[in-house]
PLY file of the C-alpha trace (Angstrom):
ply
format ascii 1.0
element vertex 360
property float x
property float y
property float z
element edge 359
property int vertex1
property int vertex2
end_header
139.00 113.40 23.90
142.54 114.50 23.08
143.57 113.25 19.66
147.03 112.32 18.42
147.07 113.08 14.67
149.81 110.55 13.90
148.01 107.69 15.63
144.79 108.39 13.74
146.21 108.67 10.21
146.85 104.93 9.98
143.25 104.21 10.93
141.86 105.50 7.63
142.72 102.82 5.03
143.79 103.85 1.55
144.71 107.47 2.31
147.96 109.36 2.31
148.95 111.39 5.34
147.69 114.56 3.63
144.38 112.96 2.69
143.95 111.51 6.15
144.28 114.98 7.62
141.40 116.12 5.43
139.23 113.32 6.78
139.16 115.09 10.14
137.09 117.93 8.70
133.42 117.42 9.57
131.08 116.97 6.65
128.03 118.59 8.15
125.18 118.28 5.73
122.46 115.93 4.62
123.64 113.36 2.14
121.50 111.20 -0.06
119.37 109.10 2.30
121.20 110.17 5.44
123.49 112.59 7.22
127.26 112.85 6.71
129.50 113.37 9.71
132.87 112.09 10.99
133.22 109.15 13.34
135.42 109.07 16.49
138.29 107.79 14.33
138.07 110.91 12.16
136.66 109.27 9.03
133.51 110.50 7.24
130.48 108.25 7.69
126.77 108.38 6.89
124.26 108.05 9.70
120.48 107.72 9.34
118.53 110.95 9.64
115.35 109.18 10.74
114.34 105.89 12.33
112.80 104.46 9.16
116.27 104.30 7.57
117.40 101.61 10.03
115.50 98.34 10.32
117.12 97.10 13.53
114.44 98.64 15.77
112.02 96.65 17.89
108.88 97.17 19.94
108.64 95.84 23.47
106.32 93.02 22.40
109.15 91.51 20.29
110.67 89.82 23.34
112.45 86.86 21.71
113.74 88.99 18.83
115.03 91.65 21.24
117.03 89.12 23.22
118.41 87.41 20.11
119.50 90.69 18.49
121.07 91.91 21.75
123.00 88.67 22.28
124.32 88.73 18.70
125.15 92.42 18.39
125.72 93.65 21.96
122.95 96.25 21.70
119.30 96.69 20.72
116.95 99.64 20.14
113.38 99.56 21.46
111.02 102.13 19.99
108.58 104.11 22.14
109.58 102.47 25.41
109.01 105.52 27.63
105.72 107.49 27.42
106.21 110.80 25.64
104.45 112.82 28.32
106.88 111.48 30.93
109.79 112.61 28.74
108.22 116.06 28.46
107.74 116.31 32.23
111.34 115.33 32.94
112.62 117.96 30.56
110.28 120.61 31.98
111.42 119.93 35.55
115.06 119.99 34.43
114.47 123.47 32.99
112.70 124.67 36.15
114.75 123.07 38.94
118.16 122.03 37.66
119.26 124.41 34.94
118.90 127.64 36.98
120.69 126.10 40.00
124.02 127.92 40.65
125.53 125.35 43.02
127.52 122.13 42.69
126.16 118.81 41.37
128.01 115.50 40.90
128.97 115.10 37.24
129.28 112.06 35.02
132.53 113.00 33.32
134.61 113.53 36.46
132.45 112.08 39.29
133.23 115.36 41.07
130.82 118.09 42.21
130.86 120.98 39.74
128.75 123.96 38.76
127.07 123.97 35.36
129.10 124.69 32.28
127.18 125.76 29.20
127.69 125.65 25.47
127.36 128.78 23.33
123.82 127.59 22.60
123.01 127.57 26.35
123.01 123.78 26.82
124.43 122.16 29.98
127.64 120.41 28.93
128.62 118.54 32.11
126.11 115.68 32.55
124.53 114.90 35.92
125.69 111.75 37.70
123.15 109.63 39.60
119.77 111.28 39.37
118.61 109.03 42.23
121.16 110.65 44.59
120.26 114.28 43.91
119.23 116.46 46.84
115.45 116.07 46.99
115.16 119.40 48.78
116.25 121.17 45.58
115.40 118.83 42.71
112.34 116.88 43.87
110.27 116.87 40.68
113.15 116.28 38.28
114.38 113.43 40.44
110.87 111.96 40.69
110.14 112.04 36.95
113.63 110.83 36.03
113.29 107.80 38.28
109.77 107.22 36.97
111.30 106.76 33.51
114.27 104.65 34.63
112.07 102.33 36.72
108.97 102.42 34.50
107.15 99.09 34.18
108.05 98.99 30.47
111.70 99.68 31.28
111.68 96.87 33.83
110.16 94.51 31.28
112.84 95.39 28.72
115.64 94.87 31.26
114.13 91.54 32.33
113.89 90.44 28.69
117.56 91.22 28.05
119.01 89.92 31.33
116.66 86.95 31.60
115.82 88.04 35.15
114.84 91.23 37.01
117.44 93.97 37.20
118.42 96.77 39.57
119.85 100.22 38.87
123.45 100.86 39.94
124.07 104.17 38.16
122.24 106.85 36.19
122.97 110.10 34.34
121.25 112.98 32.60
122.59 114.77 29.50
121.40 117.99 27.90
124.37 119.29 25.94
126.51 117.22 23.62
130.16 116.75 24.56
132.02 114.07 22.60
132.37 110.82 24.54
135.38 108.80 23.41
134.82 105.09 22.62
134.96 102.84 25.69
133.48 99.81 27.45
131.51 100.28 30.65
132.89 97.06 32.14
136.25 98.80 32.65
134.58 101.10 35.21
131.66 99.09 36.59
129.90 95.82 35.89
128.11 92.93 37.52
130.22 90.35 39.35
129.83 88.17 36.27
131.62 90.50 33.86
129.54 91.50 30.88
126.19 90.95 32.57
125.51 94.63 33.21
123.29 96.33 30.64
123.32 100.05 29.91
120.30 101.95 28.61
120.19 105.30 26.83
116.73 106.96 26.84
116.01 109.78 24.40
113.94 112.53 26.04
113.68 114.46 22.73
114.05 113.54 19.08
117.84 113.44 18.68
118.98 115.47 15.67
121.60 113.85 13.41
124.27 116.40 14.33
123.48 116.64 18.05
126.28 114.33 19.16
124.39 111.09 18.72
125.11 107.99 20.76
127.24 105.62 18.66
127.98 101.94 19.07
130.21 99.21 17.61
128.14 96.03 17.03
129.64 92.70 18.11
132.49 94.40 19.99
131.20 92.73 23.18
132.71 89.48 21.91
136.27 90.82 21.93
138.47 90.15 24.96
140.32 93.23 26.18
142.79 94.02 28.95
141.47 94.11 32.48
141.54 97.26 34.61
144.75 97.31 36.65
148.51 97.10 36.18
149.54 98.86 32.98
145.91 99.79 32.35
144.87 101.07 35.76
142.28 103.85 35.66
144.08 106.06 38.17
147.44 106.63 36.49
147.45 104.76 33.14
144.03 105.61 31.75
145.42 106.89 28.44
146.78 103.42 27.64
143.29 101.97 27.88
141.92 104.68 25.57
144.57 103.85 22.98
143.82 100.14 23.32
140.14 100.70 22.51
141.04 102.63 19.37
143.48 99.88 18.35
140.73 97.29 18.80
138.35 99.29 16.60
141.03 99.61 13.91
142.41 96.06 14.00
139.01 94.36 14.04
137.60 96.79 11.45
134.57 97.34 13.63
131.47 98.92 12.12
130.10 102.06 13.74
126.36 102.73 14.03
124.57 105.83 15.32
120.87 104.90 15.51
118.28 107.61 15.01
116.40 107.86 18.30
113.13 109.69 18.84
111.55 110.85 22.08
110.82 107.79 24.25
113.11 105.39 22.36
115.74 103.44 24.28
119.02 101.85 23.23
120.25 98.99 25.45
123.89 97.90 25.27
126.11 95.31 26.95
128.83 96.27 29.42
131.52 95.00 27.04
130.15 96.73 23.94
132.30 99.64 22.77
130.27 102.83 22.51
130.54 106.62 22.75
129.09 109.66 21.03
129.72 111.46 17.77
130.93 115.00 17.28
128.34 117.78 17.30
127.69 119.66 14.07
124.28 121.05 15.09
125.12 122.58 18.50
121.76 124.32 18.87
120.03 120.92 19.23
120.08 119.23 22.63
120.93 115.62 23.37
118.45 115.50 26.27
118.56 111.96 27.56
118.85 109.68 30.57
121.34 106.85 30.88
121.11 104.03 33.40
123.06 100.87 34.18
121.30 97.73 35.37
122.72 94.50 36.79
120.86 91.29 37.62
119.03 91.67 40.91
120.83 88.65 42.37
124.36 89.90 41.59
126.69 92.38 43.27
128.27 95.46 41.69
131.93 95.28 40.69
133.91 98.52 40.40
137.08 98.77 38.27
136.77 95.00 37.71
138.30 94.65 41.17
136.19 95.93 44.04
132.78 94.65 45.11
130.73 97.70 46.05
128.30 97.71 48.93
124.97 98.99 47.65
122.65 101.50 49.28
119.38 100.41 47.68
115.84 101.72 47.89
112.86 100.16 46.15
111.28 102.54 43.64
108.27 101.43 41.59
109.11 97.85 42.55
112.74 98.08 41.37
115.89 98.23 43.49
117.87 101.43 42.94
121.38 101.97 44.30
121.94 105.51 45.65
125.69 106.29 45.76
126.64 109.57 47.46
123.01 110.05 48.39
122.53 113.70 49.33
119.40 112.83 51.27
121.81 111.60 53.97
123.35 114.22 56.30
126.65 112.32 56.43
126.98 112.46 52.66
126.15 116.15 52.63
129.12 116.66 54.97
131.43 114.84 52.54
129.94 116.86 49.70
130.87 120.04 51.60
134.49 118.88 51.90
134.62 117.99 48.20
133.40 121.43 47.17
135.60 123.40 49.59
138.83 121.36 49.38
138.61 119.77 45.91
142.32 119.30 45.18
143.07 117.52 48.44
140.01 115.31 48.17
140.66 114.34 44.54
144.31 113.52 45.16
143.32 111.22 48.01
140.65 109.60 45.86
143.13 108.94 43.06
145.52 107.19 45.43
142.66 105.12 46.82
141.68 103.98 43.32
145.29 103.06 42.58
145.40 100.96 45.74
142.28 99.11 44.61
143.40 98.42 41.04
147.16 98.16 41.42
0 1
1 2
2 3
3 4
4 5
5 6
6 7
7 8
8 9
9 10
10 11
11 12
12 13
13 14
14 15
15 16
16 17
17 18
18 19
19 20
20 21
21 22
22 23
23 24
24 25
25 26
26 27
27 28
28 29
29 30
30 31
31 32
32 33
33 34
34 35
35 36
36 37
37 38
38 39
39 40
40 41
41 42
42 43
43 44
44 45
45 46
46 47
47 48
48 49
49 50
50 51
51 52
52 53
53 54
54 55
55 56
56 57
57 58
58 59
59 60
60 61
61 62
62 63
63 64
64 65
65 66
66 67
67 68
68 69
69 70
70 71
71 72
72 73
73 74
74 75
75 76
76 77
77 78
78 79
79 80
80 81
81 82
82 83
83 84
84 85
85 86
86 87
87 88
88 89
89 90
90 91
91 92
92 93
93 94
94 95
95 96
96 97
97 98
98 99
99 100
100 101
101 102
102 103
103 104
104 105
105 106
106 107
107 108
108 109
109 110
110 111
111 112
112 113
113 114
114 115
115 116
116 117
117 118
118 119
119 120
120 121
121 122
122 123
123 124
124 125
125 126
126 127
127 128
128 129
129 130
130 131
131 132
132 133
133 134
134 135
135 136
136 137
137 138
138 139
139 140
140 141
141 142
142 143
143 144
144 145
145 146
146 147
147 148
148 149
149 150
150 151
151 152
152 153
153 154
154 155
155 156
156 157
157 158
158 159
159 160
160 161
161 162
162 163
163 164
164 165
165 166
166 167
167 168
168 169
169 170
170 171
171 172
172 173
173 174
174 175
175 176
176 177
177 178
178 179
179 180
180 181
181 182
182 183
183 184
184 185
185 186
186 187
187 188
188 189
189 190
190 191
191 192
192 193
193 194
194 195
195 196
196 197
197 198
198 199
199 200
200 201
201 202
202 203
203 204
204 205
205 206
206 207
207 208
208 209
209 210
210 211
211 212
212 213
213 214
214 215
215 216
216 217
217 218
218 219
219 220
220 221
221 222
222 223
223 224
224 225
225 226
226 227
227 228
228 229
229 230
230 231
231 232
232 233
233 234
234 235
235 236
236 237
237 238
238 239
239 240
240 241
241 242
242 243
243 244
244 245
245 246
246 247
247 248
248 249
249 250
250 251
251 252
252 253
253 254
254 255
255 256
256 257
257 258
258 259
259 260
260 261
261 262
262 263
263 264
264 265
265 266
266 267
267 268
268 269
269 270
270 271
271 272
272 273
273 274
274 275
275 276
276 277
277 278
278 279
279 280
280 281
281 282
282 283
283 284
284 285
285 286
286 287
287 288
288 289
289 290
290 291
291 292
292 293
293 294
294 295
295 296
296 297
297 298
298 299
299 300
300 301
301 302
302 303
303 304
304 305
305 306
306 307
307 308
308 309
309 310
310 311
311 312
312 313
313 314
314 315
315 316
316 317
317 318
318 319
319 320
320 321
321 322
322 323
323 324
324 325
325 326
326 327
327 328
328 329
329 330
330 331
331 332
332 333
333 334
334 335
335 336
336 337
337 338
338 339
339 340
340 341
341 342
342 343
343 344
344 345
345 346
346 347
347 348
348 349
349 350
350 351
351 352
352 353
353 354
354 355
355 356
356 357
357 358
358 359
């Protein structure tokens, strides 16, 4: 995320301009009872180094408590949701099938097909978008184990507990490296027809080190009304205004930031309107290997950019409906994929104009 120094100085109460500048320097070391780092606003914070330092963790059997905590705070952490051996298999197949692949894959950050980019530590920095839509001819085992985690019976039970009804997957991702994700709400990009009803889930495939760019969240931010996508805040041409708005909301409401300590198999569920992102990385040799998925109630439709109802291409996997956008198992989509990779500038310009037409 590009940062404007002047706009951030005022977000650190009780500091002069000179002192505020110092607050942007990462404090990368273990503090007493935790780990010191800087938050997305540039201020030093302490995050828990291990799960036992935070008491807001639940097991799947705590159904009523999970729902109550989620409704009040806009997120909840469930310990040991995904079997550890399934996490290990997914990571192994990623190493064998995905990481050595030299070709293009759709990416979460841009939604465009790109080749891998790697950190100095050899971690894939551009996350995969929609594991369920990967080309099975190349990534069969990674795709299979990833979907096994995202549609696991325990995952389905957790989603049903939070939504109050069965859910379906509308998007997924896989992360290995640890790029900073600026604070945002998912509802701005996609949600259920009833705004706020979509739930996101972040599944740790490994124990996430304190400085590995941990997922961070702002409790109770789901209760704050923000501008809708469109007009002066349209995603196509005025996206920067929305980013500034989120930062203003965090500052003006004095929102608390939390970065829960997640171990292999843990899952953090968060509401579509809850502001979240990821912290800076101070331990770049540690991976942030994880899956993310977004679920909406099975009886609702998907809304894109808070404007457009999307037609879903669903398959039933392990008893759960899974939407497969840009499914590379389909020859027609592979043809579009070819155009995107061979004429990227033309395709992306046309896509940007189409988005503007939808949200304008």
